[in-house]
N, C-alpha and C positions, 0 to 999 in steps of 0.2 A: 131759307130759300124755298121756292115753290116752282111748280112746273105746270105748263099748259101742254096737253098732249092730244094727238089725233090718232085714233085707232081706225083701221080699215078692215071691213069684213072680207074674208077670203071667199066666202060664198057668193055675195052679190055686189061687192065693191062699195057698200054704204060706209059712211064715215060716222065716227062718234068723237065728240070733242069733250074733254074733261080737264080738271085741274086738281092738283094734290100737293101735299108737302112731302110725300114719300112715293116717288114714282115706281120703284120696284114693288112695294107692297100693293099699290093700286093696280098695277099690271097683273100681278098674281091673282088679285080678287076678280078681275075681269076674266082671266083665263080659266078660273075655276067656277065661273058663272055665278059668283056671289053678288053680282051687281045686276039688279033687275033691268036697268035700261039697256044692257048689252047681252043679257042672257040668251035672247032669241036670235042674235046676230050670227051665231055659229063661231067658227074659228076667227080670231082677230090677230092682226099684226100691228105693231107699233109703226105707224107711217111717219110720225113727226113728234118731236118734243123740244120745248124751249124753256130755259130756266128764267125765273123772275125773282126780284129781290124779296118779295113777300107774297103770302097767299092772297092778300087783298088785291094786289095788282094782278096776279094770275087770274083771279075770279072775274075781275073787270074785263080782262082780255077774253076769257072764255065766254062771258056773257055777250060781248060785242060780236064775237065770231058766230055764236049760235043765233043771234038776231039777224045776221046777214042772210042765212039760209041759202047761200050761193055755193053750189058745188064747185064752180069754176074757180072761185076765190080760194076755197079750201085746197083744191088741187094745186093751185099756184103756190100756196104756202108750203105744201109737201114738196113740190118740185124745187122751190128756191131754198128751202131749209131754214126759213126764219119768218117771224111775224113782224111786220112793220108796225111799230107802236107810235110813231110820231109822224107829223106832216100830213 
């Protein structure tokens, strides 16, 4: 199993989208600033996570979300509590 997750900066409200096979470990890495991409974002909260059957699928979903670069779409995912993957 794998996860796509969205972190939100407590400081400025920016979002970070990621994927992993071990959500707990990855969140710990982010909170301890071991991840270069989020180290300067300050305190982060887990705004959203969704499980997928494989890391390959999770990475495809992550890539699709990052390419959109649309804050309103990311906010809608967080609000709705799921990523629509079909249709």
